[in-house]
TORSE-60316 format. One record per residue (C-alpha): residue in one letter; x, y, z. Coordinates in steps of 0.25 Angstrom, whole numbers, plus 5000, padded with zeros to 4 digits. Layout:
<atoms>
aXYZ;...
</atoms>
This chain:
<atoms>
m586052545364;d584852565356;m583652475358;t582652445348;w581152445350;q581152295348;t582152275360;i581352365369;l580052285366;r580752155369;r581152205383;v579852255387;a579152125383;l580152045391;g579952145403;l578452115403;l578451965400;v579251935412;p578151985422;l577051925414;v577651795414;g577851805429;l576351845432;l575851725423;l576851635431;a576251685444;v574851665440;a575151525435;l575751485448;l574451545455;l573451465447;g574251335448;r574251355464;l572751385464;a572451265455;q573151165465;g572051205476;p571551325484;l572551425487;d572351495501;v572551645499;t571951695512;g573251755516;l573451825503;s571951875503;h572051935516;r573052035510;w572052095501;g570852075511;g571052225516;a570752275502;l569452195502;t569152255516;h569352395511;a568552365498;g567352305506;g567352405517;g567452305527;r568352185532;l568352055524;h569151935527;w569151785525;e569851665532;r570251595519;m570351625504;a570751515494;l570951525479;s570951405468;w570951395453;k570451285444;p570851285430;g569851265419;k569451125416;n568451045408;g567851165402;h567751235415;s568451375416;a569551395427;k569051455440;i569651515453;l569051475466;l569051575478;s568651535492;l568451615505;e568251565519;g567851635531;v567551775524;r567151885534;y566752025530;r566452145539;a566152285534;l566752415540;p565852505548;e565452635540;g566652725540;g567552625547;g568952595543;a569552465537;d569852415551;e568552455558;v567552335558;a566352355566;a565852245574;e564452265571;v564652255556;p564252105553;e565352015547;q564951955534;q565351805534;l565651705523;d566151565527;h566551515513;v566451565499;g567051495487;v567051555473;v567451495460;f567751605450;r567651595435;l569051625430;a568551665416;s567651765423;l568851825431;l569651835419;h568551925413;g568452015425;q567151945430;v566851865443;g566251735438;l565951635449;r565851485446;s565551445460;l565151505473;d565151445487;v564651515499;r564451465513;g564151535526;l563851675521;r563351775532;l563051915527;v562452025535;a561852145528;f561152275533;r559952355528;d559952505531;a558852595532;e558852625517;g558652475514;h560152455509;v560752325512;s562252315515;l563152195519;g563852215533;g564052365532;v564452375517;k563652495512;p562652465501;g562952505487;a564452515490;q565252525476;h566452435475;p567552435464;g567252345453;g565752365453;g565052355440;t564052275432;l563752135437;p564052025428;p562951935423;l562451825433;a562951715424;a564351765425;i564451775440;m563451665445;p564251535449;w563851405444;h563951345458;l563351415470;d563351365484;l562851455495;q562651405509;d562351465522;i562151605518;r561451705527;l561251855524;t560651945535;i560152085532;r559952175544;d559152305545;e559952415550;t558652495554;a558052375561;p559052285567;d558052175570;s557652155556;s558452075546;l558351985534;i559151855534;v559351785521;t559851645522;l560351555511;p560651415516;e560951355503;l561051395488;k561751295479;a561751305464;d562551235453;h562551255438;d562851155428;r562951185413;q562151065409;t561151055420;g560951195425;w560751235440;q560551155452;g560451205466;r559551245478;m559351365487;e558751395501;a558651535507;s557851615516;l557451755520;q557151785535;g556651925539;g555452005544;g554252025536;l554651915525;g553451835529;a552051855532;g552251955544;q553352045549;e554051935557;e555251865553;a555051765541;t555851675533;v555751665518;h556251535511;l556851525497;a557151395491;g557551355477;d558251245469;m558751225455;a558951095448;p559251045434;d558051015425;g558750955413;a559851005404;a560251155407;r558951165414;t558751215429;r557451215437;w557351305448;q556351345459;l556251445470;t555251455482;v555051575491;s554251565504;p553351685506;v554051815507;r553651965508;f554452045498;p554352185505;a555052125518;l556152065509;a556352185500;a556752275512;w557952185514;l558452175499;p559352275493;l558352325483;s558052455476;p556852535481;v556052495469;g556452345472;k556052355486;k554752425483;g554452315473;m554652205483;g553852275493;i552552275484;p552152125487;n551952135502;m551451985504;p552151855506;l552551795493;a552951645491;f553651605478;h553951475471;l554651495458;e555251385448;g555851385435;i556851335424;l558151385419;e558751335406;g560151345400;h561651305402;g562051445407;l562251475421;v560851555422;g560151485411;h558851545406;f557351545410;a556551425406;h555351425416;m554851495429;a553551475437;g553151515451;e552151535461;m551951645471;d551051645483;a550651775490;g550151785504;a549251895510;g549852035508;e549852155499;i550552215486;d550952355490;r550552465481;p551152595486;g550052705487;r548952605484;i548152495492;p549052375493;f548652255485;r548252145496;l548251995494;s547751885503;s548451785494;g548951765480;k549651655471;v550351675458;s550951575449;f551751595436;h552651525426;l553551585416;d554051515404;p554651535390;a553551555380;e554251445371;a554951325376;g556451335375;q556451485373;q556951585384;a555951695380;p554951745379;l554351695393;v552851675396;l552351705410;v551051645416;l550551695430;h549251665438;t548951745451;e547851725461;l547651835471;a546751865483;a546852015484;l546252095496;d545552225493;s545652345502;l544552285510;g545152155512;r544252075502;t544851975493;v544952005478;p545351885470;f546351905458;i546651805447;i547851855438;d548451775426;a549551835418;h550251785406;g551551855401;r552751845392;l554151895393;d555251905383;h556351875394;l556451835408;d557651905414;r557452045406;p556052035400;k555752145390;d554452105383;v553452065393;e551952035391;l550952005402;l549451975402;v548751985416;d547351935418;g546751965431;h545351935437;v544651985449;p543251925452;t542752035461;f543252155468;d542752285475;f543052415467;a543252495481;t544452405483;l544952385469;a546152465470;s546652375481;v546652245472;w546952305459;p548452295458;d549252415453;g549852405439;t548652325433;a547852415424;r548352535431;g547352635424;a546152555426;r546552515440;r546852665444;w545552715439;m544652595443;t545152585458;t545152735460;n543852765453;m542952645456;t542952655471;a541752555474;g540952445468;r541052295465;g541952235454;e541952095448;n542652015437;l543852105436;h544652045424;l545952125420;q546952085409;l548252165408;d549252145397;f550652195401;t551752205391;s553152265391;n554352275381;t555252335392;g555252225402;l554452205415;d554652355419;g553852395407;l552752305409;d551352375408;v549952345404;r549752355389;a548352295388;l547152285398;g545852205398;g544852165408;e543452195414;l542752215427;t541352235432;g540952335443;h539652355451;s539152475460;l540452555457;s540852695462;v541652755451;t542452895452;w542452935437;m543253065441;e544053095453;g543353195462;m542053165456;p540853085462;q540852935459;v539852865450;t539252755460;g538452635458;e539052595444;d539152465437;a540352455428;y541052355419;a542452385415;h543252315404;f544452355396;v544052385381;d545552385377;d546952375382;d546852525387;r545452555391;l544552505402;l543052535400;i542052545412;d540552545409;v539752595420;q538252605423;h537252635434;g538052735441;h537752865449;l538652995450;a538453075463;d538353225462;g538853245476;r537553315479;g536653195482;g536253175467;s536853085457;v537053065442;t536652935436;v537752865428;p536952755420;t538052725411;g539552755408;h540852705404;i542352735409;v543552705400;l544952705406;s545952715395;d547452715394;l547552605404;l548952565399;k549452705400;r550052785411;e548852865412;q547352825410;t546152895405;g544752875409;e543452905401;f542152915408;s540852915401;l539652925411;g538152925407;m537553015417;e536053055421;g535553145432;p535053285437;l535853405432;s536253435447;a536953305448;f537753335435;v538053475439;a538653425453;v539453315446;l540053405435;s540353515445;y541253425454;p542553495456;r543353385449;l542453395436;n542053535437;l541353535423;l540453655427;s541553745433;r541253855423;h539753845425;p539553805440;v538153755443;n537553725456;p536953585455;a535853625465;n535453725454;t535153625443;g534153525438;g533753435426;m534353305421;l535553265413;k535953145405;g537253115398;t538653075399;l539853125406;s541253085400;l542653105406;k544053075401;l545153095411;p546553035414;l546552935426;n547552995435;s547553055449;h547953195444;l546753225435;l546553365430;m545253415424;k546053465412;d546353315409;v544853275410;g544053255397;y542553265400;g541253265393;a539753265396;e538553245387;f537253275394;d535853295390;f535053385400;q533553405402;n532853505409;i534053555417;w534153685425;f535353745432;a535753885438;l537053955435;p537454065444;s537854155432;l536654125423;g535554085431;r534553965430;i534453885417;q533253795416;q532553695407;g533953645401;n533853535390;g534953495381;h536353435380;f537653475386;s539053415384;v540353445392;n541753405390;e543153465392;a542953555380;g541753625385;l540253615388;a539153615378;v537653625380;k536553625370;g535053635374;g534153735380;a533753795393;r533053905400;f533854015405;r533254145412;g531954105406;v532454095392;m532453955385;m533853945378;t534353845368;g535753825362;s537153775365;l538253815374;f539753775374;d540753805385;s542153765383;f543053705394;q544353715386;a545453805388;n545253955384;v546153965371;p545954075361;g544854045351;r544253925358;l542753925360;m542453935375;l540953955376;k539853965366;a538353975368;d537253975358;l535954005364;q534554035358;a533254075366;s531854115363;l531554255368;g530154295371;a529554395382;k529754295393;e531254265389;l531554405388;r531054435402;s531854325407;l533054385400;g532854515407;v532054595397;p531054685406;a529754625408;g529054755402;l529654725389;a529654575388;q528154555390;d527354455384;s526354565379;i527554635372;m528354515367;q527754395359;g528554275353;s530054265355;g531354285349;v532554205349;g533954245355;h535254175350;v536554195357;v537854135353;y539054155363;s540454115360;q541654125369;y543054095363;g544354085372;g545454185371;g546454115380;p546454105395;g545554205402;h545054265388;s543854235380;r543054305369;g541554285367;t540554325357;a539054315357;s538054335346;v536654375351;q535454365342;v533954385345;d532854355335;l531554425338;r530754385326;g529854295335;l529654405346;g528554505345;v528654635353;r527554735356;a528254835365;r528054985366;f529455005361;w529454895350;h528554815342;k528954685334;p527954585329;v528354435330;g529054385317;v529654525314;p531154505313;a531954575325;g533154535332;l534454575340;q535954525338;a537254565345;g538654515346;v539454515358;t540954485361;w541654465374;q543154465378;d543554395391;g542054405396;q542054555392;m541054605381;i541954675371;r541054685359;l539554695356;d539254715341;d538254685330;v537054715340;r535854725331;a534354725333;h533254735322;g531754725321;p530654815319;q531054955323;l532254895330;a533654915325;l534954915333;q536454915330;a537454915341;e538854875344;g539754875357;r540754985361;m542054935365;r542755025376;s544054985383;g544054855376;q542654815382;l541254825377;g540854965383;g539655005376;i538654985364;n538455065352;l537055065346;t537455115333;h535955115329;f534655085336;q533155095333;f532055055342;g530755095337;r530855245334;t532155255342;s533455255334;g534855305336;s536155255342;a536755245356;v538055215363;m538155145376;d539455125385;w539655065398;p540855055407;v542054965403;r543154915412;d544554985413;g544055105404;t544155255405;a543255335413;d542255355401;d542255205400;r541655185414;r540355255410;y539055215404;q538655295392;i537455295384;s537255385372;v536055375363;q535855455350;a534455435344;s533755495332;t532455455339;l532255415353;d530855355355;l530455355370;t529055325369;p529155175371;w529655195384;f529255325389;g527955365382;h526755315373;p526355355360;a525255455359;t523855395360;g523055525357;k522755565371;s523755635381;r524055575394;s523955665406;q524455555415;p525855505416;i526155385408;h526955325420;p526255325433;v527055365445;e527655245452;k527355225466;k528555255474;v529055165485;r529055245498;r530355245505;a530655295519;p531055445520;g532555465520;s532855335513;a533755325502;g533255375489;q532955305476;a534055215471;s534855255459;i534255225446;l535555245439;p536455135435;e537855145441;g539055195434;i539355315425;w538255345415;a538055445404;i536855435395;g536555525383;l535455535373;r535255615360;a533955595352;d533455675340;r532055635343;v531455575356;i530055525355;y529355515369;g528055515376;a526855525367;e527655535354;q528355655358;t529655695352;a530855765358;s531955815349;h533455825351;v533455755364;s534855745372;a534955685386;s536055635395;l536155575409;r537455545417;w537655485430;a538755415438;a538655335451;q537155335449;r537155485450;v536655575439;q537755675435;g537055745423;a535955735413;f535255815403;l534055805393;h533855905382;v532655905372;a532556005361;q531055985359;p530355985368;s531356075375;l531856005387;t533156025394;f533655955407;d535055965412;l535755895425;a537155935426;q538255955436;d538356095442;s539756145438;r539856225451;r539356125461;i539955985462;g538855875462;v537655975459;l536855945447;d536156065440;v534756025434;r533956105424;l532656065416;i532056155406;a530856115398;a530056215388;d528756135388;l528456055400;g527056015396;r527455965382;i528555875389;l527655815399;a526555785389;s527555725379;l528055635390;g526655595393;v526855645407;y525755755407;d525055825395;q524255935402;l525456035403;a525856135392;g527056215391;g527856245403;t529356285404;v530156205414;d531456255421;l531956155432;q533256195438;g534056145450;h535256065455;c535555925461;q536455955473;p537055845482;v536755855497;a537855895506;a538555775512;d538255825526;a536755855524;h535755775533;v534955715522;t534555575519;s535255495508;a534055505499;e534055655500;r535355665494;t534855635480;m533655665472;g533155525474;l532855505459;g533955385458;l534855475450;g535855505460;l535555655460;p535655745472;p534455825477;f533855925467;d533556065470;g532856145459;t531756235454;l530656215443;a530056325434;v528956295425;d528256405417;h527156415407;l526556285410;t525056255406;l524156145411;k523156095401;n521856055405;p521956095419;p521156035430;t519856095435;a520556155447;l521456235438;v520256275429;i519456325442;a520756405446;t520756465432;l519256515433;a519756595445;a520656665436;p519856735425;l521056795418;h521556655415;w520156585410;g520756565397;q521556455402;i520256385405;s519856385390;r521256335386;k521156225397;q522556265402;f523156315415;e524256405409;d525556475413;v525856385425;q527156415432;l527956325441;r529056355451;a529656255460;s530956235469;f531156095474;r532155985479;v532255845476;a533055755485;g532855605490;e531655585481;r530955705487;l530455835481;d530555955490;l529656065483;a530156195490;e529256285482;a528356265470;r527456365463;a526556335451;g525456415445;n524956525435;a524056645436;i522856555440;l523356465451;g524656445459;v525156335467;t526356325477;m526956195482;k528056145491;g528356015498;q528955875496;m528755755487;d529455625492;f529555535480;g530155425488;q528955425497;a527955455486;m527455565495;m527255715494;q526955835503;m526655965496;q525956095500;g525756235493;t524656335489;i523656355478;s523356495474;p522256525464;f522256655455;f523756645456;g524056765448;i523256865456;n523356785469;q524956775468;a525056925466;a524156955478;g524856855486;s526156915483;f525557055487;f525056995500;g526356915503;a525856775499;r526856665497;k527556655484;g526756565475;s525456585482;g524456695482;i523656775492;m522556665491;a523056515490;m522756385496;t523656285502;y523756135499;r524556015503;l524855895494;d525355775501;g525355625500;s525855525490;l526355565477;a525355475470;k524155535477;p524455665485;q523355725493;m523155875491;h522555965503;v522156105500;n521756215510;p520856315503;f520756395516;s522156435515;a521756525503;l521156625513;l522356635521;p523456735518;g524856675513;g525556685527;l524456605534;r524256515521;r525656455524;l525056385537;f524156305528;e525256255518;
</atoms>
């Protein structure tokens, strides 16, 4: 049969209604029974006690459980009553089963508990209590090694079903509370003999909607270290509440002295909480009272006041000296700002402390505070003004009595850097504000002052202290502390000191996380003390120009300024510093420059650089000008160094600068010129720089009367040049110019392999000399040619007379212009003359159309060259067209190391006369030939005998000399007498000449000694032979030979009769020995009567 959906719906509704009606009927019957009186449900409860045992991790049982229900009446809601008697609980051992209960696990006991639940709360899924009665509660808890507290074996922090956010206090707090005979024992697992016993003999509290709360409480804490010492002590707590008008409750609480660090160890607090309770390590006693208003269960705050007494102890400050007290007393009251209003609140606090510094001396503190809070339970906007006063204190122990958190920036600097001295009248005002609650409370404004005497102040870590200072410190505004100082001294670490007559210190950003200090110290004292202070490794302002304080003198006066962050990890790059000093008559010595004297002027230094302006004497020259040396980072284009110097240049100054004394004589130079140098160095990035120098010398005020140049005072003359450096290497020399009377010069530098490797004199004129020249010197990393010194001179006219001759005076000079210098005698066989050649590879060349030399003599078409390496001449030549002269020194192409020597002169007499050496000779052709050949390595000769001894590095020379057609003008009387004995040549007498002389010689030069093997000189009238030695090193000579008159006939006869070559049948022997300057000649006239063979015995 078909059923409609209406039929189906009716049957389903009927099926559900029957069970629901049955359930409601059962509930109604249960409530009716509970309303008649308590229902004993002990037997029923034991059936689900196992579930509780399993859920709790132990065994829970009770002797009796009863339920009752009271329906709502007279405005009171319905409620359910639950009571338990003889409740026992014992936890299972760790890892044990449900039936395994360890005897050593303590049993938790509860004699009676009665709970009245709010039915309305239960229907909303919350546990609301109307009344709670507890009697005879005995709990035992354990504290493990990590500080966790657990009840009888239940693990701390165990999560149970139903956990969640706790309901508000007003929702669960009972209106009636009766707790009696409650005892909690907490044992320490790591120290079985240590425990904390909490007892609550009585706590009764009843709330009435009309009158508020009424009740009383007594409790105690018993444990080790809670009192004055480590022994057992008991802390008592007592309180009461009583109505004080309609819906108004007055309460008070008294706590006997207790040490919070000992108590915090037993409480289940977080590490932060335990650390906070451990800070006040001293006995503290409290008395608090207040008023609560309102008809609610909790009400609202209306008034609170209290007192706290502190005994001897300390406030722990990790990492710092504890704040120690001998006693203290604090009183406060907290009230609404306006009567009848719950917020805002006003706090007034007064504190008197007797602090102890690190030496045990009492430092009195008086602190008053006034505050304002927007709410009591969860304040957000907080204001607090603290006013503290300390009559007297010691700066050496200030850190031990200045509490942390009060003016942190000022405290950190003053306690760290003011290490000695006496302080008085410390007055400090701190204004705390926060809009994020108490956790955000911080100082927003500061005020106060103090006075100090005989202070020792460290103005920068790692620097010597300023001692003996008097100071006055005060806050100029909320963020800055100004310290005025005077009468101080700054030790230099070497036994001296710098006076600090005045100064001030400004500590800024006191309300920020990091503070800044500004120091300005007036300083006076000797330069040596200043140098020692500025050279301290911590400051190190003279690192780029180190100076030994012992090598300084003079006085300085000025101001030193520093600006730096006040933190413990200070870097010099974070320090701003400055100094402004006047210096007077200072002197100092720099290793790289030498001694600077008579310095006067002003200098300033800061983090940007060093600037000096004034004058000083350097190397005998008085210089004035300015200097700037940058300390900043090397970036492209930044000026790193600039010097602008001027100096007066007279004869004395030029001698000091190294000009030869023979040139810079007072008799040669009168007046003075002015030199001006401007040097600028710009950065090119790390490790790179570019420098330029402009050099100008104005010689207008300098008069010169030298052999080679004449310039009167007032006639314009000068010199200028431009120089460029790259990374310390000179790379450019240009715009070199000189001008003046008979003076002109134009030159520029020559770049080779990226470096300045030479100079090109495009034109020069010096007196009558004019031409051009190129000079090169070795450069780094160049080719083989780039490692040579090369000088090439092209001159149209070369005037040598200023250096090697004199203008003609009308009378010929028959004596040498330059006398022979006296030689210093050396021991025979000693090393020869030191080389006169510079080291390196050299090539010098000269070409001149005309050379003026001697007594205004002229040589035309002159070319010369000289080459040497390793201080040994390798080649040379001199070619003169007129007068004809050729000299060649060249390598022998067939023998390695051998140099061929050839000198040819067409007119020896003219050359000697033109040079001013000797003017009594005429004519004479010269032909000198020979070679310089090294001595064999195994030859037994001295080291001196391996060279010629001329300082040119040439090996010994062997050669021959031939001179023909030489005429001696104005011969001496001895030669005239010899001519009278030769009638065929009497014409020479009338001509006053000794004509047609010939000279032949073979000789060797080695070790500064000339060995003359054989020499013959003579004409038809007279002949002379000679042999022997001349030692130039010893300046001695030893020669011997013969003198033959009537040499033409005598020589022919001698040859017929077998006489020695070069002598005749009649000849006299002689000996010439002694010093080169004054040799002694000994002649044996009797030897003329002996034949040649016997004559040799007398030689």
